[in-house]
C-alpha positions as CSV (number, residue, x, y, z in Angstrom):
1,M,100.6,35.1,105.5
2,T,97.2,36.8,105.6
3,E,96.6,40.7,105.0
4,S,95.4,40.9,109.2
5,E,98.8,39.0,109.3
6,F,101.1,41.5,107.9
7,L,99.0,44.3,109.3
8,K,99.9,43.4,112.7
9,Q,103.4,42.7,112.3
10,A,103.9,45.8,110.2
11,E,101.8,48.3,113.1
12,A,104.4,46.8,115.6
13,T,107.0,47.1,113.9
14,L,106.5,50.9,112.6
15,D,105.8,51.3,116.8
16,Q,108.9,49.8,118.1
17,I,110.6,51.9,115.4
18,E,109.0,54.7,116.7
19,A,109.6,54.2,120.2
20,S,113.1,53.6,120.0
21,L,114.0,56.8,118.0
22,E,111.9,58.6,120.5
23,D,114.2,56.9,122.9
24,L,117.3,57.6,121.2
25,A,116.1,61.8,121.1
26,D,116.0,62.0,124.2
27,T,118.7,59.6,125.7
28,S,121.4,61.1,123.6
29,D,122.1,64.0,120.6
30,L,119.9,63.0,118.0
31,D,117.5,65.0,117.4
32,V,114.4,63.4,115.8
33,E,111.0,64.2,115.2
34,C,108.2,61.2,114.5
35,T,105.4,61.9,113.3
36,R,102.4,59.0,112.9
37,S,99.4,58.8,110.6
38,G,98.1,55.3,109.9
39,N,100.8,53.6,108.3
40,V,103.1,56.3,107.5
41,L,106.1,57.0,110.3
42,E,107.5,60.5,109.0
43,I,111.3,60.8,110.7
44,E,112.7,64.1,110.6
45,F,115.9,64.9,111.4
46,I,115.5,68.6,112.9
47,D,119.0,69.9,112.4
48,N,118.9,69.3,108.7
49,G,115.6,69.0,107.7
50,S,116.1,65.7,106.7
51,K,113.1,63.3,106.2
52,I,113.1,58.9,106.6
53,I,109.4,57.7,106.0
54,V,108.5,54.2,106.7
55,N,105.8,53.1,105.7
56,S,103.0,49.9,104.9
57,Q,101.9,48.6,101.7
58,A,99.7,45.7,102.6
59,P,99.0,45.0,99.1
60,M,103.0,44.0,98.6
61,Q,102.9,43.2,102.0
62,E,105.7,45.2,102.6
63,L,107.4,47.7,104.6
64,W,109.0,50.6,101.8
65,V,111.3,52.5,103.0
66,A,112.5,56.4,101.6
67,A,115.8,58.0,103.0
68,K,118.2,60.6,101.0
69,S,120.5,57.3,100.1
70,G,117.1,56.1,98.2
71,G,114.1,53.8,98.2
72,F,113.8,50.5,99.8
73,H,111.4,47.3,99.7
74,F,111.3,44.9,102.6
75,K,109.4,42.1,102.9
76,A,108.6,39.9,106.5
77,T,110.3,36.4,106.4
78,G,109.5,35.5,109.9
79,T,109.9,37.7,112.2
80,Q,112.3,39.8,110.2
81,W,111.9,42.1,107.4
82,I,114.8,41.6,104.6
83,N,115.5,44.1,101.6
84,T,114.5,42.3,98.5
85,R,116.7,44.0,97.0
86,D,120.3,43.0,98.8
87,G,119.0,40.8,101.5
88,A,119.7,43.5,104.7
89,E,117.2,43.3,107.9
90,L,115.7,46.3,108.2
91,F,116.6,47.7,111.9
92,A,120.7,47.4,111.0
93,A,119.4,49.0,107.3
94,L,117.0,51.9,109.5
95,S,120.4,52.4,111.9
96,E,122.8,53.1,109.2
97,M,120.5,55.4,107.3
98,V,119.3,57.5,110.5
99,S,122.9,57.8,111.5
100,K,124.1,59.0,107.9
101,Q,121.3,61.6,108.3
102,G,121.2,62.7,111.7
103,G,125.4,62.4,111.9
104,I,126.0,60.5,115.1
105,P,126.2,57.1,115.2
106,V,122.6,55.0,115.8
107,V,121.8,51.5,116.0
108,L,118.3,50.2,116.2
109,Q,117.1,46.7,117.9
110,D,114.5,44.7,116.8
111,A,112.7,43.5,119.9
112,G,111.2,40.9,117.6
């Protein structure tokens, strides 16, 4: 994958995560605020002040996630982002992280 292809896919994924969380904040009891600065998406949980950070790492061609549960690296394989350690898919892993930190069950869907 070229760097421009990676950047396009990473940008689309960050946009999708942000849009999904903003929709959930409007339609459920999930109280989050998303802030985007370039390739960094900050998800803040208003009730407890915790955060999840998702950012793209172009040199590694990975998306990195920092959450209370740890740090994770996801590499693009086709249309999915797969955890380089345990093989988990990004949206499934983020659903679990957001559910734990947000205190309500959340399912984020990959529209890809």
